[in-house]
LOKEFI-850333 format. One record per residue: residue in one letter; x, y, z of N, C-alpha, C in turn. Coordinates in pm, whole numbers, padded with zeros to 5 digits, always signed. Example, Ala and Ser with C-alpha at 12.3 -4.5 7.8 and 13.67 -1.06 7.14 Angstrom:
BEGIN
a+01319-00569+00780+01230-00450+00780+01320-00330+00780;s+01285-00225+00708+01367-00106+00714+01290+00003+00787;
This chain:
BEGIN
m+00057-00061+00026+00010+00016-00055+00090+00157+00023;r+00060+00207-00062+00124+00331-00144+00071+00456-00066;v+00125+00545+00064+00075+00645+00131+00122+00767+00065;r+00023+00824+00003+00064+00950-00094+00118+00926-00243;a+00088+00862-00237+00116+00774-00445+00134+00977-00494;t+00045+00980-00512-00009+01096-00562-00008+01236-00443;p+00075+01309-00375+00019+01456-00378-00138+01505-00397;r-00159+01566-00217-00358+01639-00261-00337+01734-00288;g-00233+01841-00320-00173+01936-00405-00217+01914-00499;w-00167+01744-00606-00139+01702-00760-00296+01721-00769;t-00300+01649-00628-00484+01576-00719-00622+01697-00718;a-00554+01857-00604-00686+01945-00635-00647+02053-00717;v-00502+02043-00772-00531+02132-00922-00594+02100-01062;w-00537+01901-01025-00595+01845-01155-00799+01867-01111;l-00858+01859-01009-01004+01855-00997-01038+02038-00978;v-00943+02116-01009-00926+02246-01019-00990+02296-01164;v-00883+02229-01236-00933+02214-01365-01018+02172-01520;l-01058+02018-01432-01192+02004-01386-01325+02096-01452;a-01319+02139-01315-01341+02216-01351-01406+02341-01374;i-01301+02392-01371-01287+02489-01461-01279+02461-01614;v-01256+02328-01668-01282+02328-01818-01449+02257-01852;q-01490+02226-01725-01616+02158-01705-01774+02237-01718;a-01690+02459-01664-01729+02493-01703-01771+02677-01787;a-01670+02572-01827-01559+02640-02008-01698+02611-02085;a-01736+02414-02087-01793+02445-02173-01972+02357-02154;f-01896+02444-02031-02145+02460-01983-02165+02582-02084;i-02027+02663-02081-02102+02816-02083-02064+02786-02310;a-01963+02797-02342-01973+02699-02463-02153+02708-02548;v-02170+02522-02441-02259+02491-02493-02402+02601-02490;w-02432+02671-02360-02552+02771-02349-02582+02897-02508;r-02413+02919-02513-02368+03024-02647-02468+02967-02731;v-02300+02822-02812-02419+02857-02902-02574+02782-02945;a-02608+02730-02863-02733+02664-02866-02861+02727-02781;v-02850+02824-02767-02934+02929-02697-02955+03023-02738;h-02818+03131-02813-02704+03236-02827-02703+03253-02994;v-02701+03149-03059-02641+03166-03191-02717+03086-03279;e-02796+03137-03406-02965+03064-03460-02870+02985-03466;i-02784+02929-03600-02768+02813-03576-02727+02705-03489;g-02701+02668-03373-02731+02661-03313-02835+02619-03249;q-02985+02626-03224-03148+02670-03163-03125+02635-03313;w-03209+02612-03396-03164+02548-03565-03143+02377-03537;v-03059+02354-03478-03008+02155-03465-03097+02179-03369;d-03068+02234-03223-03107+02149-03149-03258+02162-03135;t-03323+02237-03255-03483+02243-03301-03507+02137-03354;v-03379+02115-03477-03404+01960-03572-03396+01842-03481;a-03321+01857-03353-03226+01788-03308-03354+01684-03202;l-03502+01770-03163-03614+01805-03082-03716+01741-03120;t-03753+01792-03225-03830+01802-03313-03858+01656-03394;g-03724+01569-03435-03671+01445-03510-03716+01357-03365;n-03793+01352-03205-03858+01307-03146-03939+01281-03159;r-04048+01264-03269-04143+01244-03362-04172+01116-03437;i-04040+01031-03404-04045+00931-03581-04009+00769-03428;g-04115+00751-03395-04117+00541-03319-04150+00702-03176;q-04182+00751-03158-04174+00832-03062-04339+00669-02974;d-04388+00643-03058-04504+00563-03034-04526+00427-03002;h-04403+00434-03023-04319+00327-02924-04256+00311-02822;i-04170+00397-02791-04135+00440-02617-04213+00515-02524;e-04313+00604-02584-04365+00675-02535-04443+00674-02426;e-04452+00550-02357-04485+00479-02227-04315+00480-02112;p-04220+00354-02220-04130+00359-02102-04110+00488-02069;v-04068+00583-02169-03990+00718-02097-04081+00813-02011;d-04237+00746-01942-04291+00822-01924-04251+00814-01820;r-04273+00689-01781-04240+00601-01675-04063+00623-01593;i-04028+00641-01662-03907+00654-01614-03856+00867-01615;l-03898+00926-01641-03883+01085-01606-04104+01101-01506;n-04112+01020-01533-04259+01116-01372-04199+00981-01256;a-04092+00889-01265-04070+00814-01173-03953+00949-01058;m-03898+01033-01131-03832+01180-01039-03902+01282-01053;s-03899+01331-00840-03955+01389-00837-03888+01444-00647;v-03916+01490-00599-03898+01586-00548-03840+01442-00406;v-03990+01372-00443-03973+01251-00280-03834+01216-00316;s-03879+01115-00500-03748+01037-00531-03618+01098-00481;l-03611+01253-00484-03422+01262-00502-03410+01306-00362;l-03460+01333-00249-03502+01362-00167-03499+01190-00078;a-03547+01089-00111-03509+00918-00085-03372+00808-00131;a-03301+00952-00257-03174+00862-00296-03113+00889-00286;t-03151+01046-00214-02975+01114-00102-02961+01069+00010;a-03097+01001+00096-03084+00920+00183-03043+00780+00197;v-03041+00795+00120-03015+00630+00103-02865+00660+00061;i-02837+00797-00013-02645+00748-00017-02620+00884+00041;g-02646+00898+00156-02552+00946+00296-02633+00800+00449;f-02677+00776+00419-02677+00683+00491-02554+00529+00392;i-02572+00503+00332-02453+00382+00286-02299+00500+00299;a-02314+00598+00307-02148+00636+00355-02110+00681+00498;l-02279+00708+00597-02235+00703+00680-02241+00603+00770;i-02275+00422+00688-02282+00292+00798-02126+00242+00740;r-02043+00391+00655-01882+00291+00561-01801+00388+00718;g-01914+00482+00855-01808+00523+00876-01733+00683+00869;r-01849+00743+00719-01719+00793+00660-01905+00959+00679;v-01781+01037+00797-01912+01094+00799-01921+01252+00743;a-01774+01282+00628-01759+01425+00531-01815+01356+00489;l-01808+01223+00400-01818+01155+00319-02035+01184+00226;a-02059+01143+00374-02218+01150+00349-02273+01334+00361;v-02114+01407+00408-02236+01564+00320-02169+01584+00246;t-02062+01561+00233-02023+01654+00132-02098+01611-00025;a-02163+01400-00049-02198+01379-00134-02369+01474-00100;t-02409+01417-00031-02544+01561-00002-02498+01670-00028;l-02418+01782-00052-02403+01831-00041-02375+01886-00304;l-02379+01786-00274-02304+01669-00439-02438+01791-00519;i-02516+01662-00516-02667+01652-00517-02765+01761-00514;a-02790+01836-00382-02791+01988-00325-02761+02072-00459;g-02618+02063-00447-02611+02214-00503-02599+02135-00662;a-02575+02114-00740-02639+02065-00830-02727+02101-00917;n-02889+02074-00822-02944+02064-00833-02985+02213-00851;a-02930+02254-00706-02993+02389-00730-02947+02551-00786;t-02758+02452-00886-02768+02601-01018-02838+02545-01072;t-02876+02344-01175-02993+02388-01255-03128+02488-01258;q-03144+02476-01085-03261+02566-01219-03279+02699-01118;l-03097+02747-01064-03083+02906-01109-03081+02927-01234;l-03040+02888-01302-03000+02857-01428-03128+02873-01507;k-03227+02760-01489-03289+02750-01545-03366+02906-01604;y-03368+02940-01495-03460+03054-01483-03397+03152-01532;g-03286+03156-01430-03265+03324-01429-03119+03327-01616;l-03151+03245-01684-03073+03302-01794-03196+03316-01944;v-03140+03382-02051-03221+03363-02168-03210+03345-02240;r-03358+03294-02339-03397+03262-02491-03391+03350-02578;p-03299+03448-02596-03358+03509-02790-03438+03437-02862;d-03554+03460-02947-03630+03424-03017-03546+03450-03171;f-03550+03306-03209-03491+03368-03360-03607+03340-03467;g-03724+03296-03472-03867+03270-03518-03803+03081-03554;i-03742+03012-03452-03731+02915-03581-03757+02735-03554;d-03796+02792-03363-03931+02698-03304-04059+02853-03202;p-04128+02785-03341-04280+02854-03302-04339+02801-03160;e-04326+02686-03177-04420+02589-03114-04407+02596-02998;r-04318+02590-03008-04209+02693-02787-04159+02831-02742;i-04214+02887-02824-04193+02971-02848-04253+03131-02700;y-04289+03062-02607-04344+03108-02498-04297+02979-02336;a-04237+02873-02467-04166+02850-02328-04005+02881-02251;g-03987+02975-02362-03893+03041-02244-03778+02928-02206;n-03654+02956-02205-03555+02866-02118-03494+02781-02047;s-03494+02581-02154-03448+02521-02040-03416+02433-02005;l-03264+02579-02048-03117+02514-02034-03147+02542-01806;p-03040+02402-01785-02972+02251-01799-03167+02224-01803;s-03176+02084-01853-03246+02006-01757-03236+01971-01678;g-03385+01911-01555-03341+01951-01451-03338+01803-01399;h-03463+01741-01498-03466+01582-01482-03316+01484-01479;a-03226+01632-01590-03127+01504-01649-02966+01539-01485;t-03023+01667-01485-02886+01651-01299-03002+01604-01165;v-03122+01573-01152-03063+01445-01108-03081+01325-01109;a-03084+01242-01204-02999+01195-01235-02935+01180-01276;a-02782+01247-01237-02681+01227-01333-02563+01297-01204;s-02674+01390-01124-02611+01390-00926-02633+01317-00860;v-02730+01165-00879-02730+01119-00873-02654+00985-00839;a-02658+00985-00977-02550+00842-01025-02424+00913-00941;v-02347+01017-00941-02188+01047-00963-02215+01117-00784;a-02263+01078-00698-02287+01056-00569-02292+00979-00537;l-02364+00888-00584-02272+00698-00503-02185+00666-00606;v-02188+00632-00717-02066+00615-00679-01899+00717-00592;l-01918+00805-00540-01878+00865-00444-01841+00706-00303;v-02023+00659-00260-01976+00640-00178-01954+00454-00160;l-01956+00452-00268-02009+00292-00267-01865+00256-00215;p-01801+00146-00130-01700+00000-00145-01587-00001-00323;r-01496+00044-00302-01451+00028-00409-01474-00094-00495;t-01522-00218-00436-01573-00318-00519-01704-00306-00597;v-01772-00240-00558-01852-00209-00694-01850-00087-00744;r-01772-00045-00707-01814+00060-00764-01708+00126-00894;v-01758+00056-00960-01729-00020-01110-01873-00020-01175;f-01964-00080-01111-02098-00124-01143-02207-00107-01115;g-02172+00024-01021-02203+00161-01010-02183+00227-01081;a-02104+00270-01089-02045+00388-01223-02113+00385-01366;f-02107+00226-01405-02145+00173-01505-02307+00168-01515;l-02356+00089-01372-02534+00147-01421-02588+00237-01408;g-02530+00402-01326-02567+00541-01338-02557+00590-01418;a-02451+00558-01456-02412+00650-01587-02535+00582-01689;g-02556+00520-01721-02632+00486-01818-02755+00455-01745;y-02715+00489-01634-02896+00538-01562-02926+00717-01653;a-02835+00778-01597-02829+00890-01619-02824+00932-01788;a-02735+00903-01846-02770+00905-01977-02924+00839-02103;i-02969+00717-02040-03151+00723-02050-03221+00819-02008;a-03162+00819-01875-03336+00960-01830-03236+01138-01881;g-03120+01154-01974-03123+01267-02102-03215+01242-02161;v-03153+01103-02278-03223+01042-02429-03319+01119-02365;a-03429+01079-02244-03579+01057-02225-03650+01179-02227;t-03546+01274-02185-03630+01406-02144-03692+01423-02322;l-03502+01422-02423-03569+01461-02556-03646+01437-02605;s-03636+01217-02516-03796+01151-02650-03936+01175-02600;a-03913+01242-02491-04055+01307-02469-04050+01427-02487;g-03982+01498-02581-04039+01675-02526-03970+01730-02490;w-03969+01768-02400-03919+01804-02255-03856+01929-02345;h-03789+01842-02339-03620+01868-02373-03471+01906-02498;r-03478+02036-02481-03384+01973-02663-03169+01914-02574;p-03193+01893-02681-03081+01813-02621-02970+01906-02577;s-02921+01979-02602-02833+02071-02517-02855+02070-02394;d-03016+02060-02305-03048+02090-02209-02947+02020-02175;a-02964+01849-02123-02953+01729-02132-02797+01808-02113;v-02657+01802-02209-02527+01790-02217-02548+01931-02095;a-02588+01984-02113-02553+02070-02013-02607+02025-01806;a-02742+01960-01771-02706+01922-01754-02560+01920-01663;f-02569+01709-01733-02437+01689-01726-02311+01745-01658;l-02297+01882-01799-02099+01978-01733-02189+02062-01521;v-02290+02114-01577-02301+02138-01415-02343+02034-01340;v-02369+01911-01299-02287+01804-01178-02141+01816-01211;g-02075+01762-01358-01912+01706-01308-01861+01816-01285;v-01895+01957-01257-01860+02059-01188-01874+02068-01015;w-01959+02036-00977-02005+02033-00846-01961+01857-00815;a-01920+01728-00929-01854+01692-00895-01711+01693-00836;a-01581+01785-00895-01479+01843-00929-01468+01939-00740;l-01574+02040-00733-01649+02038-00595-01596+01986-00555;a-01721+01901-00488-01720+01804-00394-01575+01726-00347;g-01463+01726-00423-01359+01596-00435-01244+01737-00354;l-01239+01832-00411-01151+01929-00332-01194+01984-00222;v-01341+01926-00118-01394+01933-00019-01334+01743+00025;l-01316+01756-00045-01370+01586+00057-01191+01533+00083;l-01076+01639+00020-00946+01688-00061-00885+01736+00087;i-00991+01850+00109-00952+01941+00244-00957+01812+00402;t-01168+01821+00437-01126+01711+00519-01027+01601+00562;q-00965+01581+00450-00873+01427+00462-00807+01464+00512;r-00791+01246+00577-00701+01336+00745-00562+01348+00620;e-00400+01399+00652-00264+01361+00647-00247+01231+00556;q-00268+01055+00711-00228+00968+00710-00262+00943+00652;a-00419+00898+00555-00487+00856+00464-00399+00829+00293;q-00396+00620+00347-00361+00543+00263-00388+00543+00129;v-00329+00534+00030-00387+00567-00133-00389+00456-00219;e-00418+00389-00236-00313+00197-00254-00412+00255-00403;s-00294+00267-00510-00286+00280-00651-00362+00162-00725;a-00381-00033-00672-00444-00095-00737-00598-00058-00696;d-00680+00026-00582-00763+00133-00558-00857+00126-00715;a-00745+00211-00853-00755+00314-00940-00804+00226-01080;h-00910+00273-01134-01042+00225-01164-01024+00209-01397;r-00874+00241-01360-00866+00271-01479-00872+00240-01611;v-00922+00095-01626-00941+00017-01749-01111+00024-01723;a-01244+00052-01674-01341+00078-01695-01337+00282-01677;a-01244+00340-01658-01254+00494-01634-01237+00442-01826;t-01054+00452-01914-01135+00475-01925-01153+00385-02066;v-01280+00332-02057-01316+00261-02097-01459+00347-02156;l-01535+00402-02019-01657+00521-01979-01581+00597-02084;g-01454+00694-02087-01436+00804-02180-01370+00757-02317;v-01354+00684-02371-01287+00631-02513-01465+00615-02568;g-01476+00553-02448-01677+00542-02590-01727+00657-02537;g-01711+00712-02467-01773+00863-02441-01720+00869-02537;t-01637+00993-02523-01576+01002-02651-01555+00994-02787;l-01574+00859-02886-01674+00851-03005-01781+00894-02961;a-01864+00897-02881-02001+00937-02943-02023+01074-02882;v-01920+01159-02783-01911+01245-02918-01961+01382-02985;v-01830+01265-03085-01735+01250-03135-01825+01222-03321;a-01930+01112-03326-02065+01056-03387-02114+01210-03397;c-02195+01186-03289-02257+01342-03269-02186+01481-03353;g-02087+01495-03332-02052+01611-03428-02056+01644-03553;f-02059+01485-03599-02014+01476-03728-02156+01454-03785;a-02315+01402-03732-02348+01442-03655-02540+01566-03740;l-02383+01628-03657-02483+01791-03607-02422+01806-03764;a-02332+01841-03814-02183+01951-03831-02233+01908-03967;w-02293+01731-04050-02347+01697-04152-02553+01830-04180;l-02606+01772-04122-02675+01876-04077-02712+02016-04106;v-02580+02074-04070-02595+02175-04111-02543+02251-04199;d-02547+02198-04312-02496+02139-04480-02643+02173-04551;l-02711+02168-04426-02901+02115-04496-03011+02186-04435;r-02916+02298-04396-03051+02375-04321-03075+02494-04405;g-02980+02557-04567-03021+02659-04691-03058+02807-04599;d-03029+02918-04692-03044+03002-04654-03139+03072-04789;p-03275+03184-04721-03290+03103-04581-03348+03049-04562;p-03329+02953-04377-03303+02897-04318-03442+02790-04332;v-03466+02631-04411-03584+02538-04330-03602+02505-04170;l-03768+02551-04153-03762+02533-04001-03813+02354-04037;p-03760+02341-03917-03735+02209-03872-03754+02132-03853;a-03964+02168-03901-04075+02125-03872-04079+02072-04060;e-04012+02133-04090-04043+02098-04280-03961+02054-04277;l-03812+02016-04261-03732+01887-04307-03768+01773-04280;a-03712+01626-04414-03786+01525-04481-03708+01405-04306;r-03779+01352-04297-03793+01223-04218-03643+01162-04207;r-03568+01203-04243-03424+01106-04283-03257+01225-04152;p-03382+01406-04218-03275+01444-04132-03345+01491-03961;l-03433+01458-03971-03453+01473-03822-03415+01422-03776;l-03416+01229-03777-03363+01130-03769-03159+01096-03702;v-03127+01223-03863-03034+01147-03827-02996+01279-03677;g-03072+01405-03677-03020+01520-03546-03084+01475-03392;y-03145+01391-03429-03221+01331-03341-03106+01185-03258;a-03105+01136-03349-03054+00978-03364-02843+01081-03301;g-02849+01139-03362-02630+01225-03296-02598+01291-03166;s-02752+01343-03141-02826+01446-03055-02820+01350-02944;a-02869+01266-02921-02858+01125-02841-02779+01007-02864;a-02680+00999-02888-02479+00980-02840-02461+01104-02863;g-02456+01237-02845-02448+01359-02786-02436+01292-02666;i-02540+01342-02641-02617+01336-02508-02552+01233-02404;v-02537+01093-02442-02463+01003-02411-02359+00964-02338;g-02238+01014-02478-02149+01035-02498-02050+01111-02323;t-02134+01204-02353-02100+01342-02243-02133+01332-02074;m-02266+01287-02080-02288+01102-01952-02144+00984-01917;g-02063+00947-02072-01998+00868-01978-01861+00910-01979;v-01879+01100-02040-01726+01110-01989-01695+01194-01836;v-01766+01250-01823-01864+01278-01702-01787+01220-01610;m-01879+01055-01656-01821+00989-01525-01719+00922-01504;a-01634+00885-01639-01502+00804-01657-01403+00939-01604;l-01363+01055-01571-01339+01090-01466-01353+01199-01325;v-01471+01105-01297-01539+01052-01166-01458+00910-01126;l-01466+00809-01218-01444+00713-01139-01269+00723-01138;a-01240+00813-01255-01052+00759-01265-00925+00841-01101;a-01084+00961-01039-01007+01023-00948-01086+00992-00717;v-01212+00926-00806-01238+00903-00619-01120+00786-00580;h-01064+00758-00627-00993+00618-00525-00871+00753-00467;r-00837+00834-00509-00745+01011-00433-00837+01044-00333;l-01026+01037-00384-01056+01130-00279-01141+01004-00128;v-01206+00941-00153-01153+00903-00063-01095+00744-00100;p-00999+00712+00027-00949+00586-00025-00970+00537+00068;r-00876+00332+00072-00946+00231+00126-00956+00299+00240;v-00868+00333+00391-00747+00390+00506-00789+00483+00540;k-00891+00570+00580-00896+00760+00634-00742+00748+00637;g-00699+00742+00764-00619+00777+00846-00676+00726+00935;
């Protein structure tokens, strides 16, 4: 067992960098998808594509989204806190709770504080206003990440894949149900990613100097699988959306007037982007968690 294989200082620097990068990515997504006309157009094309095959998935999608409520969020938070407490990790229980609360509060503040300009691209939702970030996607992702933090190392990888899959499905479900544009879910995952990095800093601060970190606890293979898979999905999303931009025309064609193929490409490509973003965020959490929650507290 190696003590302080990597100094806390370097881990803290890494977490600060992650927080800044994910915050910058959030700002980029918000600016392009909300305040740039072509970004709004692509986002709306993807949302309009949800009508393809909607009859076949409407029931399971409704079940997934309706299961997310304030009561279920509180129950999940209580369970996560309880897992940390029975492991004797009081600071971890408090930090995991703050992560969930902070991420969801931030999402609600941003959703009601940000303004969505009207470019005449989505007349059906002109009065809905801003919907970025997605509250449902934030709930799912924050619970998934907090769960990975509190789980014992022996089941942590299983929890990471299960949690990432659940959050990704929830994010795509908001698109499939027509509740949110794809950028809303992506932005929600980035909000959770920023809060995960901040939670990591809190755990480092509360960690004792004699805490022991074992390199064998690093989940390198699982983190690589999630990270590479997520990155490939995001790249595929980029290619799909780039293809869509070429079809936009001048003046731009309204998304509702597009044929089935571009709508399907926009919908499937954006779904890949949602899944990929969650995969990358979870990979970053899994890569660092063994240093934030060491096997031996000291």
